[in-house]
C-alpha positions as CSV (number, residue, x, y, z in Angstrom):
1,M,-10.1,7.5,-18.4
2,S,-9.3,4.2,-16.7
3,S,-6.8,1.9,-18.2
4,H,-8.7,-0.9,-16.6
5,G,-11.4,-0.7,-19.3
6,T,-14.6,1.3,-19.4
7,P,-14.7,3.9,-16.6
8,I,-17.2,3.3,-13.8
9,P,-18.5,6.5,-12.4
10,M,-19.8,6.1,-8.9
11,T,-21.7,8.3,-6.4
12,A,-21.9,8.3,-2.7
13,R,-24.9,9.9,-0.9
14,K,-25.5,11.0,2.7
15,S,-26.2,7.8,4.6
16,G,-27.9,6.8,7.8
17,P,-25.8,5.3,10.6
18,L,-23.3,2.7,9.4
19,K,-23.6,-0.5,11.4
20,G,-22.1,-4.0,11.4
21,T,-18.9,-5.9,10.8
22,A,-16.4,-4.8,8.1
23,A,-14.2,-7.9,7.3
24,V,-11.7,-6.1,5.1
25,P,-9.4,-8.1,2.8
26,G,-5.9,-9.3,3.5
27,D,-3.0,-6.9,3.7
28,K,-1.7,-6.0,0.3
29,S,1.9,-5.4,1.2
30,I,2.2,-8.8,3.0
31,S,0.3,-10.6,0.2
32,H,2.8,-9.4,-2.4
33,R,5.7,-10.5,-0.2
34,A,4.3,-13.8,0.6
35,L,4.1,-14.7,-3.0
36,I,7.6,-13.5,-3.8
37,F,9.3,-15.1,-0.8
38,G,7.3,-18.3,-1.4
39,A,8.7,-18.3,-5.0
40,M,12.2,-17.9,-3.7
41,A,12.0,-20.7,-1.1
42,V,12.6,-24.3,-1.7
43,G,9.4,-26.3,-1.4
44,E,5.7,-25.5,-0.8
45,T,4.6,-22.3,0.9
46,K,0.9,-22.2,1.9
47,I,-0.8,-18.8,2.1
48,T,-4.2,-18.0,3.7
49,G,-6.0,-14.7,3.6
50,L,-4.2,-13.6,0.5
51,L,-5.7,-10.4,-1.0
52,E,-7.1,-11.3,-4.4
53,G,-7.1,-7.8,-5.8
54,E,-5.6,-7.1,-9.2
55,D,-2.3,-5.8,-7.9
56,V,-1.6,-9.1,-6.0
57,L,-2.9,-11.3,-8.8
58,D,-0.4,-9.6,-11.2
59,T,2.4,-10.5,-8.8
60,A,1.2,-14.1,-8.7
61,K,1.4,-14.2,-12.6
62,A,4.9,-12.7,-12.4
63,M,6.1,-15.4,-10.1
64,Q,4.7,-18.0,-12.5
65,A,6.5,-16.3,-15.4
66,L,9.7,-16.5,-13.5
67,G,9.4,-20.3,-13.0
68,A,7.5,-20.8,-9.7
69,D,4.3,-22.9,-9.5
70,V,1.6,-20.7,-8.1
71,I,-1.8,-22.4,-7.5
72,R,-5.1,-20.9,-6.1
73,E,-6.6,-23.6,-3.9
74,G,-9.7,-21.6,-2.8
75,A,-10.8,-18.1,-1.7
76,G,-7.7,-16.5,-0.3
77,E,-5.9,-19.8,-0.1
78,W,-2.8,-20.3,-2.4
79,T,0.2,-22.6,-2.6
80,V,3.5,-21.6,-4.1
81,H,6.1,-24.2,-5.1
82,G,9.3,-22.2,-5.0
83,V,12.5,-22.4,-7.0
84,G,14.9,-21.3,-4.4
85,V,17.1,-18.2,-4.1
86,G,18.8,-17.7,-7.5
87,G,16.4,-20.2,-9.2
88,F,14.3,-17.8,-11.2
89,T,14.3,-18.3,-15.0
90,E,14.1,-15.7,-17.7
91,P,10.5,-14.9,-18.5
92,A,9.2,-15.6,-22.0
93,D,7.2,-12.4,-22.2
94,V,6.9,-8.9,-20.7
95,I,5.9,-8.8,-17.0
96,D,2.8,-6.6,-16.6
97,C,2.4,-5.3,-13.1
98,G,-0.8,-3.5,-13.8
99,N,-1.3,-0.6,-11.3
100,S,1.1,-1.9,-8.6
101,G,4.2,0.1,-7.7
102,T,4.9,-2.3,-4.9
103,G,4.7,-5.3,-7.2
104,V,7.0,-3.9,-9.9
105,R,9.6,-2.5,-7.6
106,L,9.9,-5.7,-5.4
107,I,10.0,-7.9,-8.4
108,M,12.7,-5.7,-10.0
109,G,14.8,-6.3,-6.8
110,A,14.1,-10.0,-6.9
111,V,15.4,-10.4,-10.5
112,A,18.2,-7.8,-10.4
113,T,20.8,-10.4,-9.3
114,H,19.8,-13.0,-11.8
115,D,21.8,-13.3,-15.1
116,F,18.9,-12.6,-17.5
117,C,16.7,-9.8,-18.9
118,T,13.3,-8.9,-17.7
119,T,11.0,-6.3,-19.3
120,F,8.4,-4.6,-17.1
121,T,5.3,-2.6,-18.0
122,G,2.1,-1.5,-16.3
123,D,-1.1,0.5,-16.7
124,G,-1.2,4.2,-17.6
125,S,-0.8,5.2,-14.0
126,L,2.2,2.9,-13.3
127,R,3.9,4.0,-16.5
128,K,4.0,7.5,-15.2
129,R,5.7,6.6,-11.9
130,P,9.5,7.0,-11.5
131,M,11.6,3.8,-11.2
132,G,15.0,5.4,-10.9
133,R,14.7,5.3,-7.1
134,V,14.9,1.5,-7.5
135,T,17.1,1.0,-10.6
136,D,19.8,3.3,-9.2
137,P,20.5,1.1,-6.1
138,L,20.1,-2.1,-8.1
139,A,22.8,-0.8,-10.5
140,L,25.2,-1.0,-7.5
141,F,24.8,-4.8,-7.6
142,G,25.7,-4.8,-11.3
143,A,22.2,-4.7,-12.8
144,Q,21.6,-2.5,-15.9
145,S,18.3,-0.9,-16.9
146,V,17.0,0.7,-20.1
147,G,13.7,2.5,-20.0
148,R,11.8,5.7,-20.9
149,S,12.9,9.1,-19.7
150,E,13.4,9.3,-15.9
151,G,13.4,5.5,-15.8
152,R,9.7,5.1,-16.5
153,L,8.1,1.9,-17.8
154,P,8.3,0.1,-20.0
155,L,11.7,-0.8,-18.8
156,T,14.1,-3.7,-19.3
157,L,16.3,-4.8,-16.4
158,I,19.4,-6.7,-17.2
159,G,20.4,-8.7,-14.1
160,A,23.9,-8.8,-12.8
161,A,25.9,-11.8,-14.0
162,E,28.3,-11.6,-11.0
163,P,26.4,-9.5,-8.4
164,V,28.3,-7.9,-5.5
165,P,26.9,-7.0,-2.1
166,V,25.9,-3.5,-1.5
167,E,25.7,-1.0,1.4
168,Y,22.9,1.6,0.6
169,E,21.5,4.5,2.5
170,T,17.9,5.3,1.2
171,P,17.6,8.9,0.2
172,V,13.9,9.0,1.0
173,P,11.8,6.9,3.4
174,S,10.5,4.1,1.1
175,A,9.7,0.5,2.1
176,Q,9.6,-0.3,-1.7
177,V,13.2,0.8,-2.2
178,K,14.4,-0.9,1.0
179,S,12.7,-4.1,0.0
180,A,14.0,-4.1,-3.6
181,V,17.6,-3.8,-2.3
182,L,17.1,-6.6,0.3
183,L,15.5,-8.8,-2.4
184,A,18.4,-8.2,-4.7
185,G,20.8,-9.0,-1.8
186,L,19.3,-12.4,-1.3
187,N,21.2,-13.6,-4.5
188,A,24.4,-11.6,-3.9
189,P,27.4,-13.0,-1.9
190,G,28.3,-11.6,1.4
191,Q,26.3,-9.0,3.4
192,T,23.9,-6.4,1.9
193,V,23.2,-3.5,4.2
194,V,20.4,-0.9,4.0
195,I,20.4,2.2,6.2
196,E,17.2,4.3,6.7
197,K,17.1,7.7,8.3
198,E,13.4,7.0,9.1
199,M,12.1,3.5,9.7
200,T,9.6,2.4,7.1
201,R,7.1,-0.6,7.2
202,D,9.1,-3.7,8.1
203,H,7.1,-6.5,6.5
204,T,10.1,-7.5,4.4
205,E,12.4,-7.9,7.3
206,R,9.8,-9.8,9.4
207,M,9.1,-12.2,6.5
208,L,12.7,-12.7,5.6
209,V,13.4,-13.9,9.1
210,G,10.3,-16.1,9.1
211,F,11.5,-17.8,5.9
212,G,14.9,-18.5,7.5
213,A,17.2,-15.7,6.2
214,E,20.0,-14.4,8.4
215,L,19.0,-10.8,9.0
216,T,19.8,-8.3,11.8
217,T,18.5,-4.8,12.6
218,E,20.1,-2.2,14.8
219,T,19.9,1.5,15.6
220,T,23.1,3.3,14.8
221,P,24.6,5.9,17.2
222,D,23.1,8.7,15.0
223,G,19.7,7.2,15.3
224,Y,19.5,5.6,11.8
225,H,17.9,2.1,11.2
226,K,20.4,-0.4,9.8
227,I,19.5,-3.7,8.3
228,T,22.1,-6.4,7.5
229,L,21.2,-9.4,5.3
230,T,23.5,-12.3,4.6
231,G,23.1,-13.4,1.0
232,R,22.4,-16.7,-0.7
233,P,20.5,-18.4,2.1
234,E,18.2,-21.4,1.5
235,L,14.8,-20.0,2.3
236,T,12.4,-22.5,4.0
237,P,8.8,-22.6,2.9
238,Q,6.2,-21.3,5.4
239,E,2.6,-21.2,6.2
240,V,1.7,-17.5,6.0
241,A,-1.5,-16.2,7.5
242,V,-2.1,-12.7,6.0
243,P,-3.6,-10.3,8.5
244,R,-6.3,-7.8,7.3
245,D,-5.0,-4.7,5.6
246,P,-4.9,-1.5,7.8
247,S,-4.9,0.6,4.7
248,S,-8.2,-1.0,3.5
249,A,-9.6,-0.9,7.0
250,A,-9.1,2.9,6.9
251,F,-12.1,3.4,4.7
252,P,-14.9,1.8,6.8
253,V,-13.2,3.2,9.9
254,C,-13.1,6.7,8.6
255,A,-16.6,6.5,7.2
256,A,-17.9,5.4,10.6
257,L,-16.2,8.3,12.3
258,I,-17.9,10.9,10.1
259,V,-21.4,9.4,9.5
260,E,-23.5,10.4,12.5
261,G,-24.7,7.5,14.7
262,S,-22.4,4.9,13.2
263,E,-20.7,2.0,15.0
264,V,-18.6,-0.5,13.0
265,F,-16.6,-3.5,14.1
266,V,-13.4,-4.3,12.0
267,P,-11.8,-7.6,13.1
268,G,-8.2,-8.7,12.8
269,V,-6.5,-5.6,11.5
270,S,-2.7,-5.4,11.4
271,Q,-1.3,-3.1,14.1
272,N,2.3,-3.2,12.9
273,T,3.8,0.0,14.3
274,T,5.3,0.8,10.9
275,R,1.7,0.9,9.5
276,N,-0.6,2.3,12.2
277,G,0.1,6.0,12.0
278,L,-3.4,6.8,10.8
279,Y,-5.0,5.1,13.8
280,T,-2.7,7.0,16.2
281,T,-3.6,10.2,14.4
282,L,-7.4,9.6,14.5
283,V,-7.2,8.9,18.3
284,E,-5.4,12.2,18.7
285,M,-8.2,13.9,16.8
286,G,-10.7,12.5,19.3
287,A,-11.8,9.4,17.5
288,D,-13.7,6.8,19.5
289,I,-11.8,3.7,18.5
290,S,-11.2,0.8,20.9
291,F,-8.5,-1.8,20.1
292,E,-9.8,-5.2,21.3
293,N,-8.3,-8.7,21.6
294,P,-4.7,-7.7,20.7
295,R,-2.8,-10.8,19.4
296,T,-0.2,-12.0,16.9
297,E,-1.1,-13.7,13.6
298,G,1.3,-14.7,10.9
299,G,4.1,-12.9,12.8
300,E,2.2,-9.6,12.8
301,P,0.4,-7.8,15.7
302,V,-3.3,-7.5,15.1
303,A,-6.4,-6.3,16.9
304,D,-10.1,-6.0,16.5
305,L,-11.3,-2.4,16.1
306,R,-14.6,-1.0,17.4
307,V,-15.3,2.4,15.9
308,K,-18.0,4.9,16.7
309,Y,-19.0,8.3,15.2
310,S,-17.0,11.0,16.8
311,Q,-16.7,14.8,17.1
312,L,-13.2,15.4,15.8
313,K,-10.8,18.2,16.1
314,G,-8.0,19.3,13.8
315,I,-4.4,18.6,14.7
316,E,-0.9,18.8,13.3
317,V,0.4,15.4,12.2
318,P,4.2,15.2,12.9
319,S,6.3,14.7,9.8
320,E,8.1,11.8,11.3
321,R,4.8,9.8,11.3
322,A,4.4,10.2,7.6
323,A,6.1,6.9,6.6
324,S,3.8,4.9,8.8
325,M,0.6,6.3,7.2
326,I,1.7,7.4,3.7
327,D,-1.2,5.5,2.0
328,E,-3.8,6.9,4.4
329,F,-3.3,10.6,3.9
330,P,-6.0,10.9,1.3
331,V,-8.8,9.5,3.5
332,L,-7.3,11.4,6.5
333,S,-7.8,14.6,4.5
334,V,-11.5,13.7,4.2
335,V,-11.8,13.1,7.9
336,A,-10.1,16.4,8.5
337,A,-12.7,18.2,6.4
338,F,-15.3,17.1,8.9
339,A,-13.2,18.1,12.0
340,E,-13.4,21.3,13.9
341,G,-10.3,23.4,13.2
342,T,-7.3,22.9,11.0
343,T,-5.3,19.7,10.3
344,V,-1.8,20.1,9.1
345,M,-0.1,17.2,7.3
346,R,3.6,17.7,6.7
347,G,6.3,15.4,5.3
348,V,3.9,14.1,2.6
349,K,5.9,14.8,-0.6
350,E,6.0,11.0,-1.3
351,L,2.3,11.4,-2.2
352,R,3.4,13.3,-5.3
353,V,4.7,10.1,-6.9
354,K,2.1,7.6,-5.9
355,E,-0.5,6.2,-8.3
356,S,-1.3,9.8,-8.9
357,D,-0.2,13.1,-7.4
358,R,-2.3,12.4,-4.4
359,I,-1.8,15.9,-2.8
360,D,-3.0,17.6,-5.9
361,A,-5.9,15.2,-6.5
362,M,-7.2,15.5,-3.0
363,A,-6.8,19.2,-2.9
364,R,-8.7,19.8,-6.1
365,G,-11.5,17.5,-5.0
366,L,-11.8,18.9,-1.6
367,E,-11.9,22.5,-3.0
368,A,-14.7,21.4,-5.4
369,C,-16.7,20.1,-2.5
370,G,-16.4,23.4,-0.6
371,V,-13.4,22.7,1.7
372,E,-10.7,25.2,2.1
373,I,-7.2,23.8,1.7
374,E,-3.6,24.9,1.4
375,E,-0.7,23.0,-0.1
376,D,2.9,23.1,-1.1
377,H,5.3,20.4,-2.3
378,D,5.5,18.6,1.1
379,T,2.4,19.8,3.0
380,L,-1.4,19.6,2.8
381,I,-3.5,21.7,5.2
382,V,-7.2,21.1,5.5
383,H,-9.4,23.7,7.2
384,G,-12.2,21.6,8.7
385,R,-15.8,22.6,8.5
386,G,-16.9,20.8,11.6
387,S,-20.6,21.5,12.4
388,K,-21.0,23.6,9.2
389,G,-20.7,20.3,7.2
390,V,-19.1,19.6,3.9
391,K,-21.1,20.8,0.9
392,G,-20.1,18.1,-1.5
393,G,-21.9,18.1,-4.9
394,A,-18.8,17.7,-7.1
395,T,-17.5,15.1,-9.5
396,C,-13.9,14.3,-8.4
397,A,-11.2,13.0,-10.7
398,T,-9.6,9.8,-9.5
399,H,-6.6,9.8,-11.9
400,I,-6.7,6.0,-12.0
401,D,-6.0,5.9,-8.3
402,H,-7.9,3.5,-6.0
403,R,-7.3,5.4,-2.8
404,I,-8.5,8.7,-4.3
405,A,-11.7,7.0,-5.5
406,M,-12.5,5.4,-2.2
407,S,-11.6,8.5,-0.2
408,F,-14.1,10.7,-2.1
409,L,-16.8,8.1,-1.9
410,V,-16.3,8.0,1.9
411,M,-16.7,11.8,1.9
412,G,-20.0,11.6,0.0
413,L,-21.5,9.5,2.8
414,A,-21.5,12.4,5.1
415,S,-21.6,15.4,2.8
416,D,-24.7,17.6,2.4
417,T,-25.1,16.7,-1.3
418,P,-23.8,13.6,-3.2
419,V,-20.1,13.2,-4.3
420,T,-19.3,11.5,-7.5
421,V,-16.0,10.0,-8.7
422,D,-15.3,9.8,-12.4
423,D,-14.0,6.3,-12.3
424,G,-14.3,3.7,-9.5
425,S,-12.8,0.8,-11.5
426,P,-9.3,1.1,-10.0
427,I,-10.7,0.2,-6.6
428,A,-10.5,-3.5,-7.7
429,T,-6.7,-3.3,-7.6
430,S,-6.6,-3.3,-3.8
431,F,-10.1,-3.7,-2.4
432,P,-12.3,-5.7,-4.7
433,V,-15.1,-6.2,-2.2
434,F,-15.3,-2.5,-1.3
435,E,-18.7,-1.8,-2.7
436,K,-20.3,-5.0,-1.2
437,L,-18.7,-4.4,2.2
438,M,-19.7,-0.8,2.4
439,A,-23.3,-1.6,1.3
440,G,-23.4,-4.2,4.0
441,L,-22.8,-1.5,6.5
442,G,-25.6,0.7,5.1
443,A,-23.5,3.0,2.9
444,A,-25.3,4.6,-0.1
445,I,-22.8,4.1,-2.9
446,T,-24.0,3.4,-6.4
447,R,-22.6,2.9,-9.9
448,N,-23.8,5.4,-12.4
449,N,-24.3,3.1,-15.4
């Protein structure tokens, strides 16, 4: 049952060709960061194209609770009057981050080097997710944390009174962990260093530089990615234009690829190389996707995508690509079900600790819809049905996970019989206009109430 209120069962039925323009919302990762960095700058930051999903709105409320003035000026248009690095004040109440793992982990980093206590909580899904991967490196700065077993929420973080700079090598590829350490390093003296074996999405580094921080990146002799941040800068307010979210764009893109006769145009999608692994993979599978009008917006590379229905083939996705498409594996597994041959996805163990165990959730739903799968802790293998088609006909559990819900609804658009999800309400956390956008393309998705 959804912790967002009454569950909203939804059903997707086999649709005619999807046609039209899919103007997906702003990038969620960049939206979170724009609010946080705006709150840590001195002066007024103006944001356009902000994703107004529940996750991002919870981050906006958190910045207000920490002392920043955050104002919605219009649809997607926000101003943030920041308090400067080190200027946050102790919140009067618990900070509720809803469903957002990105929000809670970044905010933990931002307050870890402030001399006060902050208590965090979230919805039923977020309270199941491990926070030790963030609180452990934050402890190196001098922060202390007290939470439930395995560092789960609710959790109280006691910020370091006299923070020290840190050099930290991330044990797993995680942009959230990297970003939390860098955010903590902003209010620590000296230089904070993060070393990654595999480069993860780099929105934090790009935005820090844009706001005026002194930050350098380099590749070490052993091939690692090293980021060095000089602490206690005065961040300068910016005008941030948020590009459209490649993770949200994945759903209309993948739907167009598997619904016969479809052609969909998706404008202004981020093409950041640390985020575009899905699109590289789809092209390798034979997807007819053209990348038009490449340009830079808000410091991020973007392009317009034109996507046509395609006969796809199964491939092996290299494990080193996993970090650049970690949120897109659920919908990729749906596309793989309609491909000819087998698709092997390795290096995906991070999916076990997302909003749900996404490997298990997708495996069980795919099986229920007649697709043969194999899995282990770090691998998901989908045996595509190709011209045989996907049977469908199941009700799939979403486990309060927006991406699971949207992935199975995409599958239902091309399956022989309808596919139902037990609760579509979590979709609002990241893609509040999903139903309206998909309906505008001709998708047969309905609520069952």
